[in-house]
N, C-alpha and C positions, 0 to 999 in steps of 0.2 A: 439495453446496451449490448446484450449478447447477440442481437440480430444485426448489429452494425459492426462490421469487421474493423473499420477504422477507429471506432470508439473503443473496442476491446483492445486493440493494439496500443492506442494512446494510454489507456488505463494501465496495462501491464508494463509497456516499455517506459512510459513516463515515470512510474514508480521505481522501476529497476534502475534506471539511469540516475534519478534523483537520490536513491539510496546509496549508490556507488559514489556519487559526487559529495555526499555528506558523511561519508565514512560509516554508513549503516550496513551491517551485514544481515542478509535475510537467511535465517537458520532453517525455517520451515514454513510452509503454507498449508493451511487446512481450509477446505471449502465445504459448506453445507448448502447445497443448491436449494433444498426444500425450504430452508429458512432465510435464503438470500444473505448468507453470512460468510465472510471470509476472515480467517484469523491468520495473522502473521506472527511468527516468533522472530524477533529482531534483537540484534546486539548492537549497541551504539554507545558512544562516549558519554552522551547526555540526552536528556529529553528534547532539547532544542534541535539536535540533529535529526531525531525521529520526526519532529514537527515539520522541519524543512523537507524531509524526504517525502512526506505525505502531501505536500502542497499541490503537486500536479493532479492528484485524484480527488481533491476536495470538491471540485466542480461537478463531480458525479453524484454527490449526495452528502448526507451527514454521517459522521462516523463516531462511534464510541471508542475512545482510546484508553486502554487500561494498562498502565505500567505495572509490572510485577517484579 
């Protein structure tokens, strides 16, 4: 994905726009390139809003979502 500019933009912009549309605030983002891991700290009214915000990027792979 990193080698395709349009895919990278779709991944980032799609998630950011969906988060805003679903009242999800992105507090922080942490990346571990060696482990191909990205961690988002989100604040949302409920889990459903987070689920809707993540919909645009689910086509890029499987994700482990851990609410805390």
